[in-house]
N, C-alpha and C positions, 0 to 999 in steps of 0.2 A: 247549358248553366255549366256543364262541365269544362268548356273552354274557358266559361266567363271567369269561373273558379281560379283556373290556372294565372289567366292574366293576372288576377288579383294576387294571386301567391306569389307569381314571381315578384311582383313589384314589393311586397311584402318580404320576402326573402331576403331580397337585396337591404331593403331598410333593417333588418334584423341583424344582419352581419356588420362585425366591426369597421367604422368608417376609418380605413387606412389613409384616406387622402388627408384627415383632419392630422394623425399624427403626423404624416411627413409635413403639414403647414407648422406644424409645432416645433419639428425639427429644423425646417428653415429658419423660423423666427427665432430660434434660441442661436443659431448660426450668425444670424445677421447682428444681434445683441455682441456676440463673445468677436465677430469681426471689429466691430467698432472702438474695442479697447487693445486688439492684437494685431490690427494690419499694419503690412509691413516686415513682421517679424517671420524669422524661420519659413522664407520664402522657397529656399533653395533656387535663389536665381543663378543662370549662369550666361556669359556673354555671348555673343554671336562668333566669336572667333575663340573663346575658351574651348578647351578641351580636357577632360577626366583622366584618369587612368584608364578605364576602360574603353574609351575611344582611341586614344595613343595605342593603346595594346591590339585594338582591332588594326590600325593603320598598320602595326609591326608584323601583323597575321597576313594582311594583303601586301606588303614589300616582299615577304616570305614566298609565298604562294608565286607571286611574279618571277622572283629571282630564281624559284626550283622548277618552274614549270617546263623547262626541256630536258630536266634530268630526273625529276620523281616519276617513278614508275607509275605511281596514281594517276599522275596527268599523261605520261606518255601511253600508257595502255589501258585508260579508262574514259578519262573527262577530255583528252582530245581526239580520242577514237569515236566518241560519242559526237564530237564538234564535225569529224570528218563525214560521219555518216549521215548526220542531219542535213548540212551542207550541200551536201551530193544529191540528197534526195529533194531539197529544194529547189537546186539547179537544175534537176530534172523536169520537173513540175513548171519551173519558169519556163524552160525550152520548149513545151509544148503549147503556150500560148502568148508567153510575156516577154520573152527573150531570144536573140538569134540564138539558132542551135544547129549542130554540126558542119560547121562550115559554112551555114549559109547566112545572108543577112537578115532574116526573118525567121521566127519563130515556125515551129511545125506547123502550127496553124495560125493563118493571118485573120485578119478581124472578121472577113466575110464568114471563114469556117466555122470560127467561132460563135458568130450568132446562128449560123445555120444546124451546128452541132446543139446547141443549148437549145435552140429551138425544137429539135427533132427529140431529144431526150426528155425536156419539159412534156412535151405531149405523150411518149411512151409512158412515164411514171405517171403523167396526169391526165391532163385533157387540153384541148384545144384554146379553149380561155387562158389557161395558164402559159401555153405557147407563147402566143401573142403576148402576152406580159413581158414573158422572158426575151423575147426578140425585141420588143419596143424598148425595155429598160436598157437591155446593153447596146441597142443604137443610141439611144439616151446618152451614155455614157461618153460614145464617141463624139455624140454632137456637141459637148460639153467642151472638146479639146484634150479630154482625161483618158483619154483611152489607154496608153502604156501605163498612166499611175492605177489605173483602175485594174487592169491584169496584173501588174506587182502585187496589188493588195487581193486580188483573187485568187494568184497562187500561192501567197503566204498562209491565206486564209484555208486552202484546198489540203496544202501541207501538214499546216499543224493541226485539222481536223481528221484527217487521215493517221496520222500517228495517233492521236489522241484515242480514235477507236479501237486501235487494234489492242488496246489495254484497257480501255474504258468498258467495252462491251464484255467482255470475260469479267472482268472485277465485278461488274452488275450483277451477269449471272450467276457467280458466286456469291454476292450478297444476298442473291433473289433465294438461293437454296439452303443458305447457312444464317441461322440466325445469330449463332455465335460471331461469324466473320461480320454481318451486317452490323452488329454492334461496335465490332472493333473498326470498322471502317469509315461509319458515320462522324466519330470527333474529326477523323483526317477531312472529312470532305467540309465538314463546318470551318476547319481552320483554314483552308482553301479557299471558301469562299468569303470568308471574313476577312482575309489579309487583302488588302488594298493591292492592286496588281503592280503599282510602283514598287512595292518592296520587294518584289521578285527580282526586280532589274539586277540591283546591288548584286547579290551573289552571284548572279546567274551570269553577268560581264566578269566576275570574278574567275571563275571556272570555265567559263566558254568563249570568253573575250567579246568584244562587241560585233555584231554581224547578224545574219541571219539566223545562224544556231542559238545564240540566245534571245533573238525574237520568237523563233518558232517553240521553243519550250516555255517561255514565259506565257506565250497564249495559248499552250495546250493545258498549262497547268489551269489557268484563270477557266479554260471552254470545257476540261472534262467532265467536273463533277454533276453537272445536269444529266448527261449519258448514263452517268454510273447509278444516279440516284432513279432516275426514271426507267432505268433496264430493271433496276431492282425490284422496283416496285409494279412492273409489268409481270415480271414472273411471280414473286409473291401475290400478286392479285389472282391468279388462274384458279377458278372456282376447284376446291378440293374434291368433288367429286368427279369431274372430268380426269384428274389425275389418280385418284384410286380406280378408274375404269379401267385406264391404261395398264395400271401396274397387275391389277385381276386377268388383263388377257395376255400377260407372261411379258409384257416389254421391259427392257431393261433401263437404266436410272438413264444413259445415253440417248436411247429410242423417246421414254419421256420427255425427254430436254427438247430433242429435236423434231418430234413430230407432233406434240403436246403443248409443252409449256412456251418454247418460243414462237409459232404461228399463233396462239392464242394472245401474247405479249407483243407480238410485231407491231401492232399500231400506237403502245407508249413508246417502243423503243424508238421508232423513226421520229417521233414528238423529241426523244433525249436528243437523238442526232439533230432535229431542228434547231433545239435551245443550245446545242453545242456551236453551233453553225453562227449564231447569233450574238453567241459570246465572243466567238472568236473575233469577229467582226469590231466590235465592241473595243476590242485591244488594238486597232489598228493604229489610233493615233497615240497611245500609250509605247506600241512598239517600236514607233517611228525614233523616239528618243536614242535608242540603241541601235540606230543606223539601217533602220528595216524598210526597204522601198515600199513606196505607194502612195497611196492617197493622205496617209497621216504624213508624210513629210510636206505635202500642201497644205494640209490644214495647220501644222506646228510654224512652217515658214510665214503663214500669214496670221498667226499669233503674236508670230515673234515684232511684226512690223505693222499690226494693226490694220492690215488689207482686209476689212470685212467682207468687201466682195468676193472678192479670191478664196477667203474662208468658207464661206456660204457654200460656193459652187465646189468646193473639194467636198465639204459636208454634204453637200445633195447627193453628190455621186455616192457617198457612203450609203445614203440612206437607201437611194434607187437599187445600190447591189444588194443590200441588206434585204429590200422588200422583195427582190425576183429571189431569190433564196430562199426566205421565209417562207411565200407562199409554194414554190416547188413543193418543198420537204412537206410541207403542210397538206398541200392535194396529194401526195405519194402518200403519206398516211391512210389516205379514206379510200384509196385506188379500188383495192381490191374487193371492198363492201359495195361500193358504187358499181363495180363490174357485176356482181352476180344480181343487183337489183335492174340490170340493165340489160341483161342477156337477150333481149328479143326485140330491142328497137333499133330503128333504122342506123342511128349511128353506131349501136355494137356492131350491126352487118357489114357496115362500111369500116370500121377501123383497122382490118387487115389490112384491106387494100389502101388507105389512108398511111399507115405503117411502112407499106412497102414503098408507096411511092414517094413517102417523106424524107427514108433513108437514100432512095436515089438521088433526090434534091439535094440532102444533106451532101452527101460524096462528091456532086458536082461543082457544090459550092466549096470544099476544102480542095479540092483538086485547081478551081479557079483562085483559092487563096495561096498555093503552091506555087502560082506559073504567070500571073498578074501582079502588077506592084500597086493597082488600084484596090486588089481584093486583098493583098497584104496589109498594107497598112493604110489604116483610117485617113481620109482625105482631108487635108488642114484648109480645104477651101472654103468647107461649110462648117462653121462654128458659131454655137451660140452661147458659149461660157464668158465670153467678153460682155456680153449683153447683159447676162445675168449678173455678173458681178458689179457691172456699172450700175444696175436697177438696185440692187441692193443699197451700193454704197452710195449712191443717190437718197435712198429713203432713210437710211441712218444718219447721213448730214441732216437733212431735212427734220430728223425726229430732235437731235442734238442740239439744233439751231434754234426749232419752234417751242421745243417741248423741255429744254433745260430744264427753267422752274421745276415742272414736277418732278424730272429725274432725282433732281439733287433734293428735292424735299422729302422723296421717298428715302433716298439712301440715309440723310442725313435722321430723318425721323427714328428709322428702323435701329441706326449707330445710336443713337441718343437714349431711345428709349430703351433698348433690349441687351445692344452688345457691349456698351461700355459698361453699364451696371452690373451686369453680371459677370462678365471678363475680369472687374473690378474685386469682386468676391471671391473667385475663384484664386486669383492671381495674387491678391495682396493679405489671403489670410495664411497663418500658418499651414503647413505643410499636414502637422498631426491634426489639426481641427477640420480640413478636408477630408483628411482619411477618415475620421470618426463619424462625420456626416454620410461619409458613402456608404461606410459598413451600417450604420444605422438604418439608412435606407434600404439597404440590400437586404437587412433583417427584416423592415415592415413589409415589403412590397415583395419580396421572395422567400428563400427558405435558407437553411444553415449551409447548404452545399453554393450557393449565392455569395454567402458571406466568406466561405472559406477561398472561393477563387478570386472575389475582393481582396482579401488579404493579401494574395500570392500577387497577384497583379499589382497592386499599390506599391509591394515591397521592390518589385522588379523595375516598377515606374520611378523609384526614389534612386534606386542602383544604377539606373540608365543615365543618369545625372542631368534628366532631361524633364524634370518635375513641374517648373514654370512653364515650358514651352508645351508641356502635355495640358496643364488647365488654359490655357489659350485657347489651344485644339477644342478642348472639351467645353469651351464656352461657347465659341461658334457652332458646334455640333448639336449642341443643346439648343441654341437661337433657331437654327435652320429646322432643328427635329422639330420644335414649337411649330414654327410656322407650316411645315408637310403634316403634322397632327391634324391642326387648323383647317387646312384645306380637306383633308383626307374626310375629316368629319360633315364637312359643307358639301364638297360634292360628293362625298360616297353614300352619305345619306340621300343626297337628292336623288344618285342614279340608283339606288336599292329601292327606293318607291317610285320612281317611274322609269318603266320599260322605255319610251320615247327621250328620255335623256339618257338613259344608259345606250342608247343604238348611237346617238349622235356623239358623246364624249369618248367611248371606249376606243373609236381608232384614232383620236387625238393621243389617247395615253398609250397607246401601242406604238403610234409616230416617235412619242417622247422616251419610251424604252427602247428602241431600234437607235436613235441618232446616238452617236457616240458624244459623249461628255465636252470633248474638245471644243465640239461645233457651239456649244452653246456658249462660250467663253468669249469667243470674238465680238458679236453685238453686245453681250453685257458690257466686256472690256471699254467698247466705244460708246455706250449709254453714261457707263457710271465710273468710268476709269479703274485703276487698278486699286484695289482698296478691300477691306472685310468683307463688306457687302456685296461685292462683286462676286467672291468666292462663295456666300453664304447664297446669293441667289442662284447661282449655278448649280449647287447643290440640290435645292429646293427642286429646280425643275428635273432633276436627275432621280430624284427620291420620292417624289409624290405620287406620281402614276402608279407604282404598288403599291403604298398606302391607300391611296383612294379605292384600287380595286380589291384589296380586302377588305375594306370597311361596307363596300358596296354589295360584296359579296354574302358578309356577315346581315346587313340589314334584310338583303333579300331572303336569307334563309330564316327569317322569323314565322313562324306559320301564320297565315294569312287568315285564319280561322281566330287567332289570338289578339291579332291587330283589329279585327272586326269587333269580337267581344269588347276591346279597348273603347272601339268607337260606340258601340252599343250603350255603355254605358254613361255616354256624354262628354267622354275627353276631346280636349281640340287635338289638332293637328301637332303643337308644339307638346302636349300632354303625353299622346301617342308614342312621339319620339323620344322623348327624354324618360318616359315613364316605363314603357314597354319595350320598345326596338332596340335604344342601347343598351339598355341591363342584360336583355337577353343576348347581344351581340358583344357582351364584355370582352369574351375570349377574343372576338375577331379584332375588336379595336387596340386591345393589348399587343396581338399581335402584328397589328398593323404597324404600332409605335415601335415594334421591335425594329422591325424591316427598314423604317424610316430612319431608324437611327443606324444602322448597318451600310444600308445605301448611301446616306449623307457621309458618314465617315470613311465612306471609299473613295471619297473626294478631294479627302483633306490635302494629296499632295496636288492634286490638280489644281486646288487654291492655293498653295502655296508657290503656285506658278503666276496669279495673278494679284497679289498684294495681301495672302492672307498670314503670311509669316508662319511662326512656330516650327510646328512638327512637318509640315508640308513644305516648308522653307528650308530646312534642314536635310530631308530628304532630297530636294533638287542639289542643293547647293553638295552634297555629296557625290553627286555625278561629274559636277563640273569644277570642283577644287578637290584635288588629291589629300591635302592636307585635312581635309573636313570628312573624307571617305567615312572613318569609324564614327565620326558622329550622326553621318546621315545614316549609316545602316542600324545604331541605336533609336535613332528617331522612327526608322521603319519598324524596328519591332514594337517601339512605345506604341505607334498607331496599333497595331495588333492587339497590344496588351488592352488598351482602352476598349475596343471594339470587342474583345472577349468578357471584359468585364461587364460592358453595358449589354451586350447578348445574354449574359448568363441572367442578370437581372431582371433582364425583359421579360427573357422566356419563363424565368420562375413564376414572374408576376402573371404572364398569361397562363400557365399551366395551373396557378393559384386561381385564377379568376376563371379557368372553367370549370375548376370544381366547385366553385362557389356557386357559378348560374346554373349547375346541372344536380 
C-alpha cells in the first residue's frame, strides 16, 4: 500500500504544481497576435555582403596581426614557438607509421608492423578477442584502399590526444582534490563543449596559420574536457573512509594521491581517455578544412563533388578506426579487474607465454616491414574500396530514381509545416518582441539567473549585427530539436520499458555517436539536395542518440514497484507511461532536451555547407572569403551565444523539474 500511495502522490504532486506549459502557450499565443500587426518591422536585417563596424574592425585586427606576425614579440616568442613545437611533434608521430622518415621512403613501421604492434598491444592491455578486432579492423582499412589516409588520421589523433592528456589529467586531478578549483573549471569546460568546433578554427588559423598545428590544437580543445571531467569525477568518487584510513596511517598527500586516489579512480580515468579519443576522431573532418591530412580530406572532397560512394568509404574507415580504438581502451579499463577474477584459469596460466610469443612475432613483423616492400606498403592489388563505393552509389541512385516522390514529400512536408512558419515568426518579428518572448520563457521555465544570462546573450547578439541570421539559425535549431525530442520520447520510452529493445537499439545509437557528422551529409545531399531540410536531417541523426539514451535511462530509473502499483490500480500501458513514468522521469526528459539542443546547435556550421545558410554559412564564408573574416568570426560567437542562452534556460528548467519531482 505504501508503494501504491507513492505512485498516487507522484501523479497528484505533478497536478498540484503550476502548469508552466500553459503559461508558455499563453506567451506564444500573445506573440502570434502581436506578430500579425508588427511583422517586417525592426528585424535588423543585414545583407550577405554587408558588414557592420564590428566586422570591419575584426578584419582590421586580422590584417594587423598578419602584418606584424614576423615582428611582434608575442608571435616570435610565443605563438610561433608553440606552432613549431606542435608541428615537430606531429611530424614525429607521423614518421612512426604514416610518413617517410629519416631518409627512408617508408615510415619507421610499415603496414605489417603497425598491424602486428597494434594486435600485440591490444592483447597486452585487453584480451585475444580485442586483439583480433584490432588486427582485422586495421587490415580492413588497407583493403579499402585508404591505408595512407587512415594512418594520417591516426597520427593526428594520437598527437592531439597525447598533448591533451598532458594537461587534462593534471587539471582533472586538481579539480578532484579542490572544490574551489572544480567550481572554477566547470564553466570553462561547459564553454569548450558548448562552442561548435568550427568556431575554434578561425581564431586558431589567425594565430597558428593553416596546417597541422591549428588542426591539432582545435582537436585537443574539443577532446580534452571528457578526460578532465571524468578524472575529477573519479578522484571525487573515491570513498572517504579509504582516504581517512590512508591519512591515519601517516601517508602524505602525495602518497594518498598516488597510492589510494589514482588507483581507485583508474577505471574512470581510462574511460575519460576513451571519450577523449572518440571526440578527437569526431574532429577528423572538421580539421580537414584547415589542411589536416587524413580521412577527413577524403570525406570533404567527396562532399564537394557529391560522390556518395567515396564519401561512404571514407566515413566507414573513420567508423572502423573509432570502433577499434573504442574497444581497446574500453577493454583496457577493466583489464586489471578481470585479471584478479581469473588468476587460476588456463588462460591466465598461458598468458605470460602468449605475451612472450606475441612480442617475438610482433618484432619479426616490424623487421619485415622495415625490410620488404610488400610488408611496408599495403598492396594495391587487393582492394574492395572501389566495390564498396560503387555499391553505395548504385543503391543511392536507385533510391533517388524510385523513391523521389517519398523523399520530396518528406522534405516539402517538414519545410512547409514546420520550418517556414517558425522561421517566419522569428525572422519577421521585431527584435524587441522576440527578445521579450525569450526572456518571458526564460523566467517561466528557468530562474532569475537564466533571465540575466539571456539578457546578456540577446544584447551581444544584437551587437554582433547578425540578429536576423541568428533567428534563422534558431528556427532550424528548434525544429530539429523538436524532432529529436519526439524521437527520444518514443524510442527512449520503448527502450526504457523493454530490455530486448534496449539491447537491439543501443548498438545503433553507439554507431550514430561514433560516426563523424560529415558522413551523414553526403547521402542526405544525394537524397534531398542542398536545403534547410538536409541540414536539419543531419542534425537530427547526430543529436538523437544522446537524447534517446538519457530518456531511456530516466524511464528505466523509475522504481519497478511504482510501475507495478500503477498497473495494479488498473492503469493501462498509456496511462502508466504518461501518468507515472514520464512525470517521475521529468528531470531526465528535460536534461535530454537540453543535450539535444546543444548537439543540434553544434551542427549549425556543418548545416551551413549544405544549404542551411544563416550563421553556419557566415562562418564558412569567413574561411573562404577574406573580406568576410570579421563577419564569420562574429557569426561563430553568435552561435556560442545562442548555445549558452538555450543551455542555461534548459538547465534551469531541468533543475527546477528535478526539484518538483523530488
